[in-house]
N, C-alpha and C positions, 0 to 999 in steps of 0.2 A: 829058581832063579826068577824067573817071572811074580811069581807069590809074590817076593822081596822086592822088585822092583813096584809094582802096587802098592805095598805099603810105603815103602817111599816115596811113592805120589801123593797117595793121599796125604801122608803128616806135613808135606812142602805144600799141599789147598788148607788144608790146615791152620798150619804156621801163618799163610799168605792171609789168610783173610781175619783171623786172631790180630793182625797187625793192622787190616786196616780200619778194622774196628776202632783198636787205642787212637786212632791216628785222627778219624771222625769226628771220637767222641774229646780228645783234643782241641780242634779245631771249632767247636759250639762251644765251647766254655769258655774258648777264647773271642768271640761272637756277643755271645753275652752271658757276661759274667754278671754274679750273686749279685743282686742290691742289698747297697748300705745302706745301714741307720741316718733316719732324717736327719742334717745339722738340727741341735734346735732353736728357734728361733729368739730374736731378742728380747723379745713382749716375757717370752720363757725363763730367758737368762736374767732378768730385773724382777719376777716375779723367783725365780732360786734364790738370785741374793739379796730379796729381804725375807725370805724365810728363816734365811739361817743369820742373818744377819739383827741389828736392833729391829723390833716389828715401828713400824711405822705408828705417828701416833692416834690420827684417826681412823686405825684399824681396833684402837682400844676400845676397850668398852667405855658407852655413853659418850665415844668420841664418834657426832653425829653428821656434825660437817662445820665447817672453819668458824660459822657466825654465835655469835653468843650474844643472848640478847638479855637483860639481868636487872630488876628495880632493886634502889635499897635509899640506905639513909649515908650519910656523912660525905665528905672533901671530893671523895670518884664518884659521886656522885649527883655534886651539886648543891647537896643539901639533901635533897629530894628530890629524885628527878629519874630517869632512864639509859641508860648503858648500852650499847655497843659494840661488841671488839668482830677481829678478825684477825683468827688464827696464822701462824708464820708457824709453820714445821721444814728441821732440816736446819738448825739454827744451829750451830757448835753453841754447847757447853748450856746448853739449856736443851730440854723437851720441847720447849715453846716458846715466839714473844706471839704478844695478844695488844696490836695498840687500838685500842679505845675513843670513843669520844662521848660526851654527854650532855642531857639537858635536863634542865633541873629548877627547884623554883625555892624561894626564900623569904621570908617577911614577919616581920614583930608584931606585935599586939595593935598597936595603933597606924602601922604603916604600910601600905603594898607592898603586892608579893613582887619580888627581884627575879627576872629569870636568868636561871645564872649556865655556866659553858665550864665543860673544862676537857681535856684532853692529855692523853699518858701512854703507854708502852707497859705494859705487864709481862713479867716474866715468871715460869714455874715450873720448877723440879720437884718430880715426885715419882709415887708411880698409878697405878690405872683409876684410885681413889681419892688417894692425900696426895696432899701438892701442898708446897710452900709456895707463897708466892715475893716479888718484890717489884711493888707499884712507884712508876715517879712517874705526876704530872704535873700539870699547869692549872692549877684548882683554883676557889675560892675557900683559901686557908683560914682567914675572921672575918670578924663581923665587924666592923662599926658602927657604933648601937647610939644615936644622938638623943638627948636628953632635955627637957626644956624644964625649971625649975622640979629638975626631978623626977620630973612624966616621961617614961620611952618615946618618942614621938617619931619613929622612924629606923630603921637597920639600914644596910650599906657593908654587899660584899667587897670583900677585899682581896686581888687576885696574886697567887704565888705558887712559887715552885713547893711541891710534897714528896718523901721517899718513905716509906709504909711498908712494912713485914710483915707478911701474913698468911695465912692457911683458907685450904679451899677441898670442898671435900666435894665430889664429883657422883652423880649415881652411875649403874648402867645404862640407866633409860634416857641421858642428858642433863638430867635439874640438878642443880648444884648448889650452891651456900660456899660464901664466902665473905671474911672476915680480917681486916689489916688495922694498923697502926704507925703513926710515927708523923717525925718532926716536920716542919711544913717555915718556907720563913715568906713574908709578901715582898712584895716586888713594884707593885705602885702606892703612888703613895708615898714613900723610902721603905728603908726593909725592916720590920719588927718580924718578930717570933711568933710561928701561928703552930701549928696542928694540924692532920692528914688522918682519915680515919676511910671504911668502909665498914657497911653489913647489910650486903645483900642477897639478895637467890636471883637461880636466873634459868637460862635454858639454852641449852647448844644444840641449834639446830640444823 
C-alpha cells in the first residue's frame, strides 16, 4: 500500500513538472516571436520591376549617357557642323526621343561663309545596335545662289522644316553613325520645296 502511494506521488510530481515546462516554453515563444523576413525596400521593388519589364534604354549596350555629340554634313548639321542632342527616355511608342540643336557653316566659292543653325527632335525605334529614326526639324533646307553675269557671287541659306527618315547604328562603346533623307519646305521668303538630309558620326557620352 505504501509502495503504491509513493509511485502515485512520483507520477503526479513528474506530470506537474512536465506541464510547468510546456507553460514556460509557450510564454517564451509568446514574448519572443520568431523574426519575420524583412520587407523589400522601394528601391529593390523598382529594380525588380525593371528586371522583369522592358529594360531601361540607358542600360543597353552603347547607351553610356543621355548626351550625344556628333559631327556631320546635311541640313541637320547646318550643312557642315556640330550637333548636340539629349535623350529623353520612358516616352510612349518610341525607344527614346532626342531633342537636338546644331551649329554649322556654309559658303560659296566667292562668298563669305554663313553661320547656320538648326533645331529639332529625333525619334528612335529598334534594338541595341540597329535603329530606325524619324527626324523633324527647323533647318536650312535650301540655298539661294546669287549670280552676276553668270558668275556665282554669293549664297544664302533658306530656312524651313524637314521630315527625314533614316537609320542609326550604335556600337557597344557608344559610337554611332547616322544617315537620313526626306522632304523639306522653306518658310522664309515664301514657301518653296526643299529637302533634308544628314550623314554624321558621333559618340554617346
